[in-house]
TORDREN-897593 format. One record per residue (C-alpha): residue number from 1; residue in three letters; y, z negated, x negated. Coordinates in Angstrom, 3 decimals, padded with zeros to 6 digits, always signed. Each point is the difference from the previous one (the first is absolute). Example, Ala and Ser with C-alpha at 12.3 -4.5 7.8 and 13.67 -1.06 7.14 Angstrom:
2
1_ALA_-004.500_-007.800_-012.300
2_SER_+003.440_+000.660_-001.370
END
This chain:
120
1_LEU_+000.000_+000.000_+000.000
2_TYR_+003.361_+001.063_-001.466
3_PHE_+003.267_-001.351_+001.344
4_SER_+003.565_-000.529_-001.136
5_ALA_+002.489_-002.818_+000.225
6_GLN_+003.759_+000.046_+000.635
7_GLU_+000.708_-000.261_-003.716
8_GLY_-001.716_+003.317_-000.829
9_ILE_-003.265_-001.422_-001.282
10_LEU_-003.222_+001.902_+000.671
11_PHE_-002.942_-002.348_+000.562
12_PHE_-003.745_+000.644_+000.152
13_TYR_-002.382_-002.303_+001.839
14_HIS_-003.673_+000.434_-000.860
15_ILE_-001.892_-001.470_+002.946
16_LYS_-003.736_-000.623_-000.079
17_ASP_-001.685_-002.084_+002.670
18_LEU_+002.123_-003.155_+000.302
19_GLN_+001.379_+000.228_-003.554
20_TYR_+003.129_+001.828_-001.102
21_GLU_+001.910_+000.649_-003.191
22_MET_+003.664_+000.984_-000.158
23_LYS_+001.498_+002.153_-002.749
24_ILE_+003.566_+001.182_-000.604
25_CYS_-000.211_+003.735_-000.717
26_ALA_+003.622_+001.040_-000.464
27_ASP_+003.536_-001.303_+000.345
28_ILE_+002.525_+002.732_+000.723
29_LEU_+002.925_-002.336_+000.767
30_GLN_+000.828_+001.784_+003.276
31_PRO_-001.303_-000.846_+003.482
32_ILE_-002.885_+002.336_+000.893
33_SER_+000.221_+001.575_+003.455
34_SER_-003.338_+001.830_+000.044
35_LEU_-003.269_+000.477_-001.890
36_ILE_-001.989_+003.225_+000.364
37_PHE_-003.379_+000.730_-001.619
38_SER_-001.001_+003.497_-001.066
39_PRO_-002.939_+001.442_+001.975
40_ASP_-002.385_-000.808_-002.875
41_TYR_+001.496_-003.508_-000.495
42_THR_+000.878_+000.613_-003.667
43_VAL_+003.806_-000.133_+000.343
44_LEU_+002.234_-002.280_+002.023
45_LEU_+003.554_+001.090_+000.908
46_LEU_+002.528_-002.832_+000.234
47_VAL_+003.198_+000.803_+001.912
48_THR_+002.836_-002.503_-000.429
49_ASP_+002.778_-001.048_+002.366
50_GLN_+002.454_+001.519_-002.492
51_GLY_-001.658_+003.412_+000.234
52_THR_-001.974_+000.143_-003.237
53_ILE_-003.631_+001.149_-000.121
54_TYR_-002.506_-001.395_-002.526
55_THR_-003.628_+000.856_-000.699
56_TYR_-002.639_-002.591_-000.837
57_LYS_-003.567_+000.806_-001.114
58_PRO_-002.276_-002.948_+000.890
59_ALA_-002.821_+001.122_-002.317
60_HIS_+002.342_-000.071_-003.009
61_SER_+001.539_-003.416_+000.864
62_GLY_+003.233_+001.075_-001.623
63_GLU_+003.580_-000.293_+001.088
64_ALA_+001.476_+001.920_+002.887
65_VAL_+001.691_+003.175_-001.242
66_LYS_+003.287_+001.159_+001.498
67_LEU_-000.598_+003.471_+001.369
68_LEU_+003.110_+000.746_+002.040
69_ASP_+003.348_-001.707_+000.165
70_ALA_+002.328_+000.051_+002.963
71_CYS_+002.534_+002.750_-000.410
72_SER_+002.548_+000.910_+002.645
73_SER_-001.997_-001.712_+002.740
74_CYS_-002.684_-002.682_-000.111
75_PHE_-003.631_+000.972_+000.435
76_LEU_-001.110_-001.401_+003.324
77_ALA_-003.699_+000.806_-000.170
78_ALA_-002.551_+001.855_-002.103
79_ASP_-003.603_+001.043_+000.299
80_PHE_-002.578_+002.080_-001.832
81_LEU_-000.630_+003.639_+000.865
82_THR_-003.715_+000.471_+000.455
83_PRO_-002.464_+001.009_-001.196
84_GLY_+000.302_-001.684_-003.371
85_ASN_+002.690_-002.205_-001.491
86_LYS_+002.126_+002.402_-002.062
87_TYR_+002.886_+000.318_+002.458
88_CYS_+001.985_-002.231_+002.304
89_VAL_+002.549_+000.609_+002.704
90_SER_+003.042_-002.200_+000.560
91_VAL_+002.763_-000.229_+002.546
92_THR_+003.474_-001.417_-000.526
93_ILE_+002.213_-001.785_+002.496
94_SER_+002.248_+003.097_+000.092
95_GLY_-002.960_+002.142_+001.138
96_GLU_-000.995_+001.777_-003.196
97_VAL_-003.756_+000.617_-000.270
98_GLN_-001.239_+000.598_-003.555
99_VAL_-003.322_+000.874_-001.628
100_TRP_-000.603_-001.509_-003.469
101_PHE_-002.466_+000.593_-002.817
102_LEU_-001.238_-003.523_-000.796
103_GLU_-000.849_+000.625_-003.641
104_ASP_+003.620_+000.324_-001.109
105_GLY_+002.152_-000.503_+003.120
106_THR_+001.046_+003.650_+000.288
107_CYS_+001.469_+000.931_+003.384
108_LEU_-001.896_+003.115_+001.148
109_SER_+001.587_+000.587_+003.376
110_LYS_+002.531_-001.475_+002.391
111_LEU_+001.087_+000.472_+003.568
112_ASN_+003.045_-001.525_+001.663
113_LEU_-000.619_-001.015_+003.621
114_ASP_+003.764_-000.448_+000.624
115_ILE_-000.647_-003.273_+001.820
116_GLU_-000.062_-003.662_-000.985
117_VAL_-003.572_-001.336_-000.208
118_HIS_-001.277_-003.422_+001.097
119_ILE_-003.467_-001.528_-000.290
120_ILE_-001.306_-001.488_+003.209
END
């Protein structure tokens, strides 16, 4: 079980029967608004309240790596494009939808919806 706290800390709870163990995986110093696993569960996207997107690879137990930083408008949400885990799609509050190459954060495509976006 992965979850985040207000302070921007990513936690992992390993639960087996009635026993559990808690581990701090990453501290990104920004409140995390959403966590999204890739379809094959090898990469976790962390979207912050400030509009930054990080990647975390549970199998490598390393730090979270900043992939995308908020530019003109904060990222509101992100998800993987399937199949695979090479690309993600994001949407900003201003309504810009973007497709990203996860390996280096290259923006491959964008579309402006010309409307403010809200998550419900």
